[in-house]
C-alpha positions in Angstrom: 93.5 78.8 93.4 92.3 81.9 91.6 88.7 80.7 91.6 88.9 79.7 95.2 90.1 83.0 96.5 88.3 85.6 94.4 84.8 84.6 95.3 85.2 86.0 98.9 85.9 89.5 97.3 82.2 89.7 96.5 81.3 89.1 100.1 84.0 91.6 101.1 82.4 94.3 99.1 79.3 93.9 101.1 81.3 93.9 104.3 82.9 97.2 103.4 79.4 98.8 103.4 79.8 99.3 107.1 82.5 101.9 106.3 81.7 102.6 102.6 80.4 106.1 101.8 78.2 107.5 99.2 74.9 106.3 97.8 71.4 107.4 98.9 70.4 108.8 102.2 68.5 106.5 104.7 65.2 107.9 103.5 66.1 107.0 99.9 66.7 110.5 98.6 70.1 111.7 97.3 72.4 113.9 99.3 72.4 117.6 98.7 75.4 119.5 97.3 76.7 118.0 94.1 80.4 118.4 93.8 82.1 120.1 90.8 82.5 118.2 87.6 80.2 115.3 88.5 81.8 114.2 91.7 79.9 112.5 94.5 77.9 114.6 96.9 79.9 115.9 99.8 79.1 115.0 103.4 78.9 117.7 106.0 82.3 118.0 107.7 82.6 116.5 111.2 82.6 118.7 114.3 86.1 120.0 115.0 87.7 119.4 118.4 90.1 121.6 120.2 93.2 120.0 118.7 91.8 120.2 115.2 91.1 123.9 115.7 94.6 124.5 117.0 96.2 122.6 114.1 94.2 124.7 111.6 95.8 127.9 112.9 99.2 126.5 114.0 102.5 127.4 112.4 103.2 125.3 109.3 106.1 123.4 111.0 103.9 122.4 113.9 101.1 121.2 111.6 103.5 119.3 109.4 105.2 117.6 112.4 101.9 116.4 113.7 100.7 115.2 110.3 104.0 113.4 109.5 104.2 111.6 112.9 100.5 110.6 112.6 100.5 109.4 109.0 104.0 107.9 108.9 103.5 105.9 112.2 100.0 104.7 111.2 101.2 103.2 107.9 104.4 102.0 109.5 102.4 100.0 112.0 100.1 98.6 109.3 103.1 96.8 107.9 103.2 94.7 111.1 99.9 93.1 110.1 101.0 92.5 106.5 104.7 91.7 106.0 106.1 89.6 109.0 104.9 86.3 107.6 107.4 86.8 104.6 110.3 86.2 106.9 109.2 82.6 107.4 110.6 80.0 105.1 107.4 77.8 105.0 109.2 74.9 103.2 107.4 72.3 101.2 104.6 72.4 98.6 100.9 72.7 98.6 98.6 71.1 96.0 96.5 73.8 94.3 93.5 72.8 92.2 94.4 73.1 88.6 98.0 73.9 89.2 99.4 70.9 91.0 102.2 71.2 93.6 103.3 74.8 94.2 106.0 76.1 96.6 104.2 76.8 99.9 105.7 80.3 100.4 104.7 81.2 96.8 101.1 80.1 97.6 101.0 82.2 100.7 102.5 85.3 99.0 100.1 85.0 96.1 97.1 84.5 98.4 97.9 87.7 100.3 98.6 89.6 97.1 95.3 88.5 95.7 93.5 89.8 98.8 95.5 93.0 98.6 94.7 93.4 94.9 91.0 92.7 95.4 91.2 95.4 98.1 92.6 97.9 95.6 89.8 97.2 93.2 87.3 97.8 96.0 89.3 100.8 97.0 88.7 102.5 93.6 85.1 103.0 94.8 85.5 103.0 98.6 88.5 105.3 98.9 87.5 107.7 96.2 84.0 108.1 97.7 85.0 108.0 101.4 83.8 111.1 103.4 86.7 112.5 105.5 84.8 111.9 108.7 84.7 108.1 108.2 88.4 107.5 107.3 89.8 106.9 110.8 87.0 104.4 111.7 87.6 102.6 108.4 91.3 102.2 109.2 90.5 100.7 112.6 88.1 98.2 111.1 90.6 97.2 108.4 93.4 96.5 111.0 91.1 94.6 113.3 90.0 92.3 110.5 93.6 91.8 109.3 94.7 90.7 112.8 91.8 88.3 113.2 92.9 86.7 109.9 96.5 86.3 111.2 95.1 84.6 114.3 93.2 82.2 112.0 96.5 81.7 110.1 98.1 80.4 113.4 95.3 78.0 114.0 94.6 76.7 110.5 96.3 73.7 108.9 98.8 74.5 106.1 96.3 73.8 103.3 94.0 76.6 104.6 96.5 79.2 105.6 96.4 80.8 102.1 92.7 81.6 102.6 93.6 83.3 105.9 96.2 85.4 104.2 93.8 86.4 101.5 91.4 87.8 104.1 94.4 89.4 105.8 95.3 91.3 102.6 91.7 92.2 101.7 91.2 95.1 104.2 94.8 96.2 104.3 94.9 97.3 100.7 92.6 100.3 101.5 94.7 101.7 104.3 97.1 103.7 102.1 94.3 105.6 100.4 92.6 106.3 103.6 95.7 107.6 105.2 96.8 109.7 102.2 93.3 111.2 102.1 94.2 113.1 105.2 97.2 114.6 103.5 96.3 115.3 99.8 95.3 118.6 98.4 97.5 120.8 100.6 100.4 123.1 99.7 102.5 120.9 102.0 101.3 117.6 100.4 104.6 117.0 98.6 106.6 116.9 101.9 103.8 115.1 103.8 103.5 112.5 101.1 107.2 111.9 100.8 107.5 111.4 104.6 104.6 108.9 104.4 106.2 107.0 101.6 109.3 106.5 103.7 107.2 104.4 106.0 106.7 101.6 103.5 110.4 101.6 102.5 111.7 101.1 106.0 108.7 99.4 107.7 108.8 96.2 105.7 112.4 95.4 106.7 111.8 96.5 110.3 108.7 94.4 110.9 110.4 91.4 109.3 113.3 91.8 111.7 110.8 91.9 114.6 109.1 88.8 113.2 112.5 87.0 113.0 113.2 88.0 116.6 109.7 86.7 117.7 110.6 83.4 116.1 114.0 83.2 117.9 112.1 83.7 121.2 110.3 80.4 120.6 107.1 81.4 118.7 106.4 79.2 115.7 106.3 80.4 112.1 102.5 80.0 112.0 101.9 82.2 115.1 104.7 84.7 114.5 102.6 87.0 112.2 99.7 87.3 114.7 102.1 87.9 117.6 104.0 90.6 115.7 100.8 92.3 114.7 99.6 92.3 118.3 102.8 94.1 119.4 101.9 97.0 117.1 98.1 97.1 117.7 97.8 99.5 120.6 100.4 102.1 119.3 98.6 102.1 115.9 95.3 103.0 117.6 97.0 106.1 119.1 98.4 107.2 115.7 95.0 106.7 114.0 93.5 109.1 116.6 96.2 111.6 115.8 95.3 111.4 112.1 91.6 112.0 112.9 92.6 115.4 114.5 93.9 116.9 111.2 91.9 119.8 109.8 90.8 119.8 106.2 92.8 121.7 103.6 92.5 125.5 103.8 91.1 127.8 101.2 94.6 128.7 100.2 95.4 125.0 99.8 92.4 124.5 97.6 93.4 127.5 95.4 97.0 126.2 95.0 96.2 122.4 94.5 92.6 122.2 93.2 89.8 121.3 95.6 89.5 117.6 96.2 86.1 116.1 96.0 84.7 112.6 96.2 84.2 111.0 92.8 81.2 108.9 91.8 81.3 106.3 89.0 80.6 108.8 86.2 83.2 111.3 87.4 85.8 108.5 87.6 85.1 107.3 84.1 85.1 110.8 82.6 88.5 111.6 84.3 90.2 108.5 83.0 88.8 108.7 79.5 90.0 112.3 79.1 93.7 111.4 79.9 93.7 107.7 79.0 96.9 107.5 76.8 99.1 109.1 79.5 97.5 107.3 82.4 97.8 103.9 80.6 101.6 104.5 80.1 102.0 105.4 83.7 100.0 102.4 84.9 101.9 99.9 82.8 105.2 101.3 84.2 103.7 100.9 87.7 102.8 97.3 87.0 106.5 96.6 86.3 107.6 98.5 89.4 105.0 96.9 91.7 105.9 93.4 90.6 109.6 94.2 91.0 109.1 95.8 94.4 107.0 92.9 95.7 109.4 90.3 94.4 112.4 92.1 96.0 110.4 92.5 99.2 108.8 89.1 99.6 111.9 87.2 98.8 114.4 89.6 100.3 115.6 86.9 102.7 116.3 84.5 99.9 118.1 87.1 97.7 120.3 88.4 100.6 121.1 84.8 101.6 122.2 84.1 98.0 124.4 87.2 98.1 126.2 85.9 101.2 124.4 87.8 104.0 122.5 84.9 105.5 124.0 85.4 108.9 123.1 89.1 109.1 119.3 89.5 109.6 119.8 93.2 110.3 120.6 93.8 106.7 116.8 93.6 106.0 116.5 96.9 107.8 119.8 98.6 107.5 120.0 98.3 103.6 116.7 100.2 103.3 117.8 103.2 105.3 119.9 104.9 102.4 117.1 103.9 100.0 114.5 105.7 102.1 116.7 108.8 102.5 117.4 109.0 98.8 113.8 108.5 97.8 112.6 111.0 100.4 115.0 113.7 99.1 114.0 113.1 95.5 110.3 113.4 96.2 110.4 116.2 98.7 112.4 118.3 96.3 109.2 118.7 94.3 107.9 121.0 97.1 110.1 123.9 95.9 108.5 123.8 92.5 105.4 126.0 92.6 104.2 125.3 89.1 102.1 122.1 89.0 103.0 121.5 85.3 106.7 121.9 85.9 106.5 119.7 89.0 104.6 117.0 87.0 107.3 116.9 84.4 110.1 117.0 87.0 108.5 113.9 88.7 108.6 112.1 85.3 112.3 113.0 85.0 113.0 111.5 88.5 111.1 108.3 87.7 113.1 108.0 84.5 116.3 108.4 86.4 115.2 105.6 88.8 114.6 103.2 85.9 118.0 104.0 84.5 119.6 103.5 87.9 118.1 100.0 88.2 119.4 99.0 84.7 122.8 100.6 85.1 123.4 99.1 88.6 122.4 95.6 87.4 124.8 95.8 84.5 127.5 96.9 86.9 126.8 94.0 89.2 126.9 91.5 86.4 130.3 92.7 85.1 131.7 92.9 88.6 132.2 96.7 89.1 129.3 96.9 91.7 129.4 94.8 94.8 126.3 92.7 95.9 125.4 94.9 98.8 125.8 98.1 96.9 123.8 96.7 94.0 120.8 95.8 96.3 120.9 99.4 97.7 121.2 101.0 94.2 118.4 99.0 92.6 116.3 99.7 95.8 116.9 103.4 95.4 116.1 103.3 91.7 112.9 101.3 92.4 111.6 103.6 95.0 112.5 106.8 93.2 110.2 105.5 90.5 107.6 103.9 92.7 107.1 106.4 95.5 105.8 109.3 93.4 102.8 107.2 92.4 101.7 107.0 96.0 101.9 110.8 96.7 103.2 113.6 94.5 102.6 112.2 91.0 98.8 112.2 91.0 98.5 115.0 93.6 100.3 117.3 91.1 98.7 115.8 88.0 95.1 116.8 89.1 95.8 120.6 89.3 98.2 120.5 86.3 95.4 119.2 84.0 92.7 121.3 85.8 90.2 118.5 86.6 88.5 118.0 89.9 88.9 114.6 91.6 91.0 112.8 94.2 94.5 111.4 94.0 93.2 108.4 95.8 91.2 107.3 92.8 94.2 107.3 90.5 96.5 105.7 93.1 94.0 102.8 93.4 93.6 102.3 89.7 97.4 102.0 89.5 97.7 99.8 92.5 94.9 97.4 91.4 96.7 96.9 88.1 100.1 96.6 89.8 99.2 93.8 92.0 97.8 91.7 89.1 101.3 92.0 87.7 102.8 90.8 91.0 100.7 87.6 90.9 101.5 87.0 87.3 105.2 87.3 88.0 105.1 84.8 90.8 103.2 82.3 88.7 105.7 82.8 85.9 108.6 82.2 88.2 107.0 79.0 89.6 105.9 77.4 86.3 108.0 79.1 83.7 111.4 79.6 85.4 111.2 77.3 88.3 114.8 76.1 87.8 116.2 79.6 88.1 117.4 80.7 91.6 115.6 83.6 93.2 118.8 85.7 92.6 119.1 84.9 88.9 115.4 85.6 88.3 115.7 88.9 90.1 118.6 90.0 88.0 116.7 89.2 84.8 113.6 91.0 85.9 115.7 94.0 86.9 116.5 94.6 83.3 112.9 94.2 82.1 111.7 96.7 84.8 114.5 99.2 84.0 114.3 99.4 80.2 110.5 98.9 80.0 110.2 101.7 82.5 112.4 104.0 80.5 110.2 103.7 77.4 107.0 104.1 79.3 108.1 107.1 81.4 109.3 108.9 78.2 105.9 108.3 76.5 104.0 109.5 79.5 106.2 112.6 79.9 105.6 113.5 76.2 101.8 113.1 76.6 101.4 115.2 79.7 103.8 117.9 78.3 101.2 118.3 75.6 98.1 118.0 77.7 99.0 120.0 80.8 98.2 123.6 79.8 101.1 126.0 80.0 98.8 128.7 81.5 98.1 126.6 84.6 100.2 127.0 87.7 
């Protein structure tokens, strides 16, 4: 299966050329205006419309309200093209070359994750080099391709549906970096990023609830993902338009949070080599968190059913609300810390707390002092307190703390690409190494690995960056 679905990624890289930035000018010469510290050349900013000019001088609450609605809603709607299929049971097995019979749902989940992971690897280049003026168009292209793949999923026989889901995940993996590119590098980025992260905490459960309702109305499992995506398509186009109206960071933003510039290959390699020990520790922790989050998310229905909530489909959404609120408060609190170095270390402390909460809550559930519903909420909160900072404040604060020019999108995509490899490995291990274990028992065991492995890695990363983020920097 791995060989069958990774070849299309090469073709996909060529396909992204339509929206991919950088490179030489049409005449063959290079662009003018090299960015600081070896970054890619900067494209001239697009012409600003009346709304953009208004937002540039609007009171901060007005600007933030527009930015939060636009970014949160765009990414929330994206989940309607990615996650509804997971609410289907897809019983039976599929013969996979070299692996034999594999649970059908595991095949579908792995196929989409492989596409999503391939997208993250492509995104290391595409997102980090993307000029601001092309981000909105790139998001529209990604969503259109993903919906076409879901339509193909509805038409295809079961043996080919995994290929459709691979191509569904392939463009969607770049949407986060494109959306966050509109928000990073601002004094308000902590709050904007926290609000954006709430979208993927609550959206997954919500769109799966919608998907289940679509099936109860008579739509088949195979067509449910495409129908659910179609419901959200038009609203999403409006929210992407709102994103495109946001002005670039101001001079004051750049002074406080380091100017963000596109990064070419040499700049990306130099940045990573300079901070490799700390970044590797963070990425390994993220591999654990991503695999844990994906397992909890993709098999939420099976886990909740095993806990006795099979007749309450709304729990897929309602259980995530306190998780979202808690993670939002924890991440947004960083906004009050002006020093980037202190904020970076505080973020490490929050992530460490999240790992401890997963481990402590799981022990409590096993000895009977924490109920099943409360346990799922507590491990969800611990997971997202550790996971969410990677997607917004962690790398946005790390860049100014260490004083190197770049983009948070580059670091986010390095971590994401690694994380989704861990997700695939976990599913293969579950199917072939622990196939006899129930989804619930496997989840309990992996909760401990994620918790205590995360504790060690977060402590190591915090020690490293405490030594390498200069005390003199703000």
